[in-house]
N, C-alpha and C positions, 0 to 999 in steps of 0.2 A: 077097949077096942076103938073106941073112937080113934087114939091116941096114932094107936096102929096103924089106921084108915087115914088119917092125916099126911101121914108119911111118910105114905109109898105113893097117897094123889101131889103130894108135891110137886112142879114139875121141878125137871132137870134145870141145870142153869146150858145157856145159848153159847157156841160158841160162837165170838165176831167174827172171827177168823173163816166161819164159813158162810156168814151172808158177806163180806166181803167178796171170797171166789164164786158167787153165784151171780154175783152185782157185774164184777168183771165178765164172764162168760155171756153175762147177756149181752153185753158194750160189743160182746167179738176180738177183748186185747186179749195178747197171750201173758203168759210171769213173762218171758223174755222183756219185751213192751216195757211192762209197768215196772218191769223191776231197775230199767232207763230211767224214765221220769221219776223214781223217787230215789235216787241215786242209791240203789241197794242190791244188792248181790239178787240172780237166780234162787239160791241156796235160802238163803235169810227169808225172801216171800213166799217162798213155799215153806218155811218154818209156821210165815204168820198165820199162814192161809186154814194149815191143819192143826193148824191152836197150841203148837208146840212154844209155846210163850218162855219154859223155862231154861231153853234154848238161846234165849237171845242175851244179849250186853246186861238188863235187870228191869225192872218194872218200870220205873219214869221212862224209858228209852220204847220200852212196849209199848204203852202210851201214847209215846209218840207217834211211831208206828203206825197203828192205829186212824190217828185223827187226819196224820198222811195222807194215808190210806184212803179214809173214808169222806175228806175232800175233792181227791182225785174222782172218785167214781159218786160226787154231787149225792154221798147221801147223812141224814145226821150224824155226826160226829160225840153230841153228849148219850145219843142212849147205847153207840158200839162202845163207846167209851165205859159204861154202866154195866152193860152185857159184858167188858171185857174182867173188870170190879167182880161181878159173880160169879164169871166163869176161874178163872185166879183163886177167889175168897180174898183181896185184898183193900184196901180202903184209900181212895182218889181223893180222900178230902183234903185242903190244904196242896194238890197240887197245883203249878204251875205251868202247867206241863199245855201248848199252845199248838197250834195245828200250822204245819207247816208248810209249806210250797215242796224243797226237797228235804231228805232225811239229810244229816249228816251225822256217818260214824266215828266212833268217838277215835282219833288220830291214835298209831296203833306208835309203837316206840321206835318199830325198825322203818317206819313213814320218817319220821325225824332225824335218825342215822344217815339214810338215804339223803333228804336233803340238804342236812350237814353237807355232808358229803357232794355234791351235784356245787354248793356253795362255793365250796374251797375247791374244787375244782376252777370256777368261771372265773374266781379270783387270781388261781395259775396260770389259768392262756391272756389275764387284762396285763397281769407282769409281765407273760416272755413276749406278747405282740409292742409294751411299752418298752423295754431294752431292745427292743429287735430294732423300735423306728427312733432311736439315738443311735445306734450305729450308725443308720443309713445314715444319719443327717449332721456324723462327723465326716469333716472334709478327710480326701486320702494326705498320708503324710508322703511328702516330698523323697526323696534318695539322699534330698541333703538334709533332712532332717530327722532322716535314718540315721545318715554315719555309715555307710557303706563301711561292713565286716569282709562282706564277701562279695568276690566276682564269678561269675558265669563263663567260663569256657567253652567254645563248639570244638570237640577233640575229631579226627577226623574217621573215626565210626560215625558219625551220624549221633553221639550220645555228648550228652550236658554234665560237661563235671564241673561243681562249686570250689570253687578254692579262700581259703582265708586271704582278704587280705592282710594280715600280720604279719603274713611269711612272704621275706621279701623278693622273693623269687620274682610273686608276681603285682607285689607295686610297680619293680622294672618293667611285668609286661605292660600295667594302664598305664604308663609312664609315657612308654616307648612308644602305645598306640597315640597315645594323646600328642606327641612329637610328628607323629607323620599326619594325624589332622591338621597343628597348627603350621606345616607345611607350606608354602606357597602353591600354588595349582599352577603345572604346563599344560596345558593348551597344544593336543597337536595338533602336528601342522603338516599342509597336506603334501604331495615331491608337488619340487615346480613352485613350490607359493615361499616367498620370503616371511620366515621368525617376524612376528609384528613387535616383541620384545626388543628394547633399541636398550643399546647402557648407556648410562650417564654419561659416560663418558664422551660417546659420540653424538649425544642428540644436539649439542651448542653448535656443534661442528655441521650438522645436516642443515639445521633451521639459522645459521645465520649465512652460508654458501647460498649461488643463485648459478641458475644454468649459465651466463652471461661472464660470473668469475671463476667458474673454474676450468681449469688451461689443462689438457692431455701432458705431460711429462712424458717428453722423448723415449723410445724404445730402446732398453740394454742391445748395444754392442752382441751380438753372438758370439764369441771367441770357439774357436777351431780347438783350443788347447787343451790338454784333458783336464778336470779337475784334480786335484791332490786329493787321496782318500782321504776319509777324516781319519781322525786319530780313532782308535776302540776304547770303548768306555770301560773302565779300570772291574775285572771281576769281584763280584761280593767276594767279603771274607763268610765265610762259613759258623752261621752260630758257634760259639762254646756250647759242647754238652752239657746241661745239668749231672753234675755228680752225686750219686747218691753212696749213701752208705751204709753202714747193715739195718736191715728191718726197718726198710724207705723203701717206696715207693716211686717211682717217676712216671706224671701226668702233664701231658704232652695235649690240648686240644687248636683245635684251626676252626677260625670263624669264617663264616662264610653269612649270617649278619648279625643285626647287632640282637647282641644276645648278656642279660643279667649274667654272672656267672660267681660262685660263693661254694670257696673248695676249705676242707676242715679235715686235721689230721687225724692221730687215732686216740690222741690226748684233749680233744677239740679245740683246740687250736685255731682261727682262720686264717689260712694260709694267704686271702684273698677274696677281695670283697667288693664288687665293679661292674660298669656294662661296659660289656667288650665292640668294640664294632664291628662292621664288617672289616673283612683283613686284616686285621690280630688274629696273634698268635700268640701262649702263652705255653711257657715249661716251667713245671714248677718240682722237689723232691718235698717229700715227708713221710712221716710215721707213719705206716699200715694199719690200719685203711685206711685210704683218703677218703672222703666228703664231698662228691659231685651235683652241685646245683646248678640246672640250666631253666633262665628263664622261657628262653626260644629253644628249646631241643635242637631243635631242626634245621641251627643254623649253627650248629657245631658239629666237627668231626673229633673224636677222642677221641685216644690212642695209650697206658699203658704202659708200660713196659717197653715201648717198641712194639706193643700189640697194637691192633685197632681193635674197640669195643663198639657194639653195636647197644646203642641209646634205648633204641623202639622200643625193647619190653621191658624199659621203665617210664617211658611219660604216658603220665596222665591227661591228655589236653595238649597242651602245648610246651607247659613242666615237663621236666624229666629231674629224679632225685633217684642216685646209683652211689654204692658203697665200691670201690675197687680196692683191692689186694685182700681180700677175704682168704 
């Protein structure tokens, strides 16, 4: 009878979390404020106050939470840890848990992965920035270093065409432009002014003569006898037309400007490949169809078998390539 009475009168273990909750409420602190100071989530702090220690990571971490909570509230840490052992039925002997200013949660696997990914992204950004800095530091290669292989030609419609300099007609265009730039500059002469340029043959005579030594030549007497008519110049003989055999076509080109020209017959034989000057004319016969390539198409008037050919539809920039006799 006495044993049964002693079991009934035995005091129930005290929940240390309840004591901590009461002390927190006396100080007027909210669950969120305390959780922030202890580096815990409000849910974890509510589990401690409710005595749900089985939901914590382990007994050792639970004791650490109790000590840190008690230290923050300025309570007896050892007494609350003893109440925790009695409440949970565990033994704290040999435990090396000390009070912490801030509780550190165990690092989760996902947090480790996140840190690793962030580190790799940082390395990638640093590498990209280094490569960009190297590219900015490189000197810009000159056109001579690059070895010009293409030339841009502005067309009549305002578009820019790119042509390979491997093509002969484009090389001739570049050469013709270079010749124009290297030619001497002719200055315009105002009306009534004598040109400043004096030939080398006239300069010595102008420098050696003086006003006193120059004598006027007597004027030639005017004769009333009518002058004999000058003999008429012989008429130019007409050019012999080129004879074309069966399967051949006759190409006639009149040049009004310098133009590189190439003519190839159906067998791939080059009939002409030269820079023709303004005023020149060619007439060729070859196996049809004939391929005509012009470096400056606007400076050429083309006729095939006696019929005029419009090269404008075949122009690309200033050059043209067309086949005649298809």
